[in-house]
LOFI-746291 format. One record per residue (C-alpha): x, y, z. Coordinates in steps of 0.02 Angstrom, whole numbers, plus 50000, padded with zeros to 5 digits. Layout:
LOFI-746291
XYZ ...
This chain:
LOFI-746291
503634841748659 502564852548774 503454867048855 502024871648972 502974868849134 504254882349096 503124895549017 502304909349117 500994911148979 500334893449005 498794898249106 498234909948969 498654899248817 497434887448728 498884876848666 499594873248839 499854854748876 499614850448693 500834843548565 500834860748482 501604868948636 503454870448595 504924882048621 504694887548440 503084896348488 503254914848446 502484920248611 503664908948709 505164916348618 504524934048649 504314930348833 505754918348872 506914919348722 507394905148605 508494896948737 507304900048882 508474912748964 508044928448866 506514937648806 505564949148922 505854937749072 507734938349042 507684957149017 506834958649186 508464952849269 507584939449371 508784927349456 508684910249372 507834902149522 506364914149505 506074913649318 504454905349267 503584909649431 501774915649437 500554916549581 499854899649529 501494889849542 502404899549677 503094888449817 502604901949943 500774900749896 500244888150029 501064895750182 500614913550133 498854909150075 497994924950136 499274936050050 499104926149889 497224928049891 497474946849904 498784946649766 497614937349648 496454952249664 497894964449652 498554958149485 496844960849408 497214979449422 498664977449298 497424980749157 497494998949211 499215000449131 498315002248965 497175016349024 497735034048988 496985041449147 496415027349261 495235032549400 496345022949521 498195019849474 498995002949506 499645003049684 501394998549737 501764984749863 502854983650019 503264966150083 504204963850246 504634950950377 505804951150525 506684935350467 507274928950297 506554915150191 504694918450218 504284920650033 504424939450007 505614938549860 504764923249787 503094932149790 503814948049717 504584937849575 502914929149545 502054946049532 503354951949406 502904936449305 501074941049315 501444958849257 502484952949108 501094940949056 499744954249066 500804967248979 501234955548835 499484948548809 498644965348838 499774973648710 499354960548579 497504962148613 497624981048587 498704979548431 500174987548520 502014983248525 502444976048695 503904984248782 505534974548778 505774977648964 504084980849047 504724975149217 506384974649308 507054965749463 508414974749560 509294964149691 509884978349802 511184967649891 511964962149726 511874979949663 512804985949818 514134972749788 514424980149616 514594997349694 515914991049815 516834982149675 517244998149582 517415009649735 518705000349836 520475007649839 521705001349708 520434991149610 521184986849439 520334996349298 519894980349205 518844975249356 518164992149409 517584998049239 516454983149196 515724983449372 515355002049358 514575000049187 513454985949249 513004995649406 512405011049313 511495000749182 510514992149321 510165008949400 509445015649238 508375000149208 507715000849387 507215018949359 506445016949187 505425000849196 503545003549215 503534989849349 505004985449462 505484975349614 506764982849734 507264967549833 507984968450009 508064987250030 508924992650190 509664975750233 511534979350237 512664993150300 512945005550160 513965020750114 513275038150086 513615036749899 512675020449877 511255026149988 511095041849882 510935031249724 509615020149805 508655035549860 508785042149682 507995026349611 506595026149739 506235044649725 506215044149535 504985029849531 503845037449662 503795054849584 503535047249411 502065036849470 502905020349425 502345004349511 503604996649631 503664981149740 504824983449889 505434969249999 506284972550166 506634965550339 505824980650423 504074987750424 503775003050317 503645014150472 505445009550517 506195010950343 506725028950369 507885023750511 508665009950406 508925021350257 509495035350373 508165046750302 508245062850402 506515068550346 504925058250324 504675064550146 505355049450052 504475036950165 502855046650148 503035045749960 503285026949967 501795024850083 500645034549965 499645022249858 500635007549930 499944991350001 500964984550148 500974965950190 501914956750327 502564939150290 502574927450438 503094909350462 504684899150467 506124901550348 506194890650192 507814898250129 508964885450052 507584873849998 507524871249810 505984876149715 505064861449638 
């Protein structure tokens, strides 16, 4: 039984849509895991609704056509990850819109899919071992919820300890992955401690030259106010080698992806 519909490698595979395309395919297992919820896509921490997305099958593709045309050119630069000293590093991305549901997160998830595909195939072509976690998706709102869960007064240890462990594991993955999405930065009220951790992740990635896709409800020029950044240094670092795109249109939040 063909597994093409659920595999992000389908566009690049000669066996796609054939009887030989099955979940037992080694490349499918490496990318999605034996049960479809693991592999490099699972390790990327993508929410289930966004797994399997690429630029080609993204539901935001039609309404955000001009952005998707630009992103099709952008992902071609992913080959630079295999160059020791590329003349031009892969740029980061900053997606924003005043309202929710315009396709920012969907597009960021699709681009993570594209990166995983190109990392996996490119590694094989170069006789290299693909990284187990080449990309990581950090839902900043969910991450902040974990922070609150173990920092509230009188939280039982059996609740606080697992939340803290998960929180710091996500923090480390978000720092270390060669490619990451930081989704919904600056959306909610935060504490000084959480804001410091978020700054730490952003600053580490920027100073290490790691590629990051940011999504937000404010333009990059206003991010310093939202993050309560007292100096423009961090924002300037984000802006350096970063492509900014505004998403416009009506909200599609709550509509299921086909």
